[in-house]
VEXKOLVEX-761715 format. One record per atom (N, C-alpha, C): residue in one letter; x, y, z. Coordinates in steps of 0.1 Angstrom, whole numbers, plus 5000, padded with zeros to 4 digits. Atoms other than C-alpha are relative to their C-alpha. Example, Ala and Ser with C-alpha at 12.3 -4.5 7.8 and 13.67 -1.06 7.14 Angstrom:
A500949885000/A512349555078/A500950125000/S499149895000/S513749895071/S499250115008/
REM end
This chain:
M498749984994/M559002528779/M501149994989/F499050025011/F561102388750/F499350054987/G500649955012/G560502578718/G501049994988/G499150005012/G561902558683/G500749874998/I499250115004/I564702328672/I500549925013/F499450064988/F565902248708/F499149925008/Q500950094992/Q563102018718/Q500849875002/P499250124997/P564401698734/P499949894988/T500150105011/T563101478705/T500850044988/H499249955012/H564801698679/H501549985003/L498650024997/L568101678698/L500449854999/V499750145002/V567901298699/V500149964986/L500050035014/L567101288662/L501350054994/I498749955005/I570101508655/I501249925004/L498950094995/L572401288676/L500049874992/V500150125008/V571200978658/V500650024986/V499549975013/V571901138624/V501550025000/V498649984999/V575301248635/V500849875002/L499450144997/L576100898648/L500049924988/I500150075012/I575000748615/I501150054990/I499149945010/I577100988594/I501549985004/F498650014996/F580300988615/F500449875006/G499750124993/G580100668634/G500550025014/P499749984986/P580800608671/P501550025002/G498549994998/G584600598666/G500550144997/K499649865004/K584800948650/K499350115008/L500849904993/L582301118673/L500950085010/P499249924992/P584901218699/P500950104993/D499249915008/D587101368672/D499250124995/V500949905006/V584201558657/V499750105011/G500349914988/G583301698692/G501250095003/K498849934997/K586901798698/K500250114990/A499849905010/A587101978665/A499050115001/M501049904998/M583802158671/M500350095012/G499649924988/G585002268705/G501150104997/K498949915004/K588202408691/K499550114991/S500649905009/S586302588664/S499250115007/L500849914993/L583902738688/L500850095009/R499149924991/R586702848712/R500750114992/E499349905009/E588603018683/E499050114996/F501049905004/F585403188671/F499750105012/R500349914989/R584703328706/R501250095003/R498849924998/R588303448710/R500150114989/A499949905011/A588203618676/A499050115001/T501049904999/T584903788682/T500250095013/S499749914988/S585903908717/S501150094998/S498949905003/S589104058705/S499650104991/A500549905009/A587304228677/A499150105007/L500849914992/L584804368702/L500850095009/E499149924991/E587604488725/E500650114992/E499449905009/E589304668696/E499050114996/E501149915004/E586004828686/E499750105012/E500249924989/E585404948721/E501150105003/K498949924998/K588905078724/K500050124990/D500049905010/D588505278692/D498950115003/K501149914997/K585205428705/K500350095011/K499749924988/K586605558738/K500850124996/P499249885003/P587805918736/P501350005008/Q498750004994/Q591405968744/Q500050125010/V500049894991/V591506178776/V501550025004/V498649974997/V594806358781/V499950085013/P500149934987/P595406458817/P500750144999/A499449865000/A596106828823/A501250005008/Q498849994993/Q599506908834/Q500050135008/E500049884991/E599907138864/E501350074997/T498849925002/T602307418858/T500350085013/T499649934988/T604207568887/T500950114996/Q499249895004/Q605607908883/Q500750055012/T499249954989/T608408028905/T500350154997/K499749855001/K608908408911/K501150045008/
REM end
C-alpha cells in the first residue's frame, strides 16, 4: 500500500530529524515558509501554463457579414 519514501516510518523519521535541526519553536515558522513557497510555485507554474496554452490556441477572427443595398 505505502511504497517508496512515503512509508509511515520514514515520515516519522523525517519529522524527528526536522525537529532536531530546527527545534520545536521554529517548526511553525518553517512550515509557514514552506507553505508560502509552495503556493508561489503553484501560482507561477499555473500562470506559465495558461500563457503557453493561450499561445497555442489559434486566433479565430469572426467573419463579418456584408450587407449590400441596391
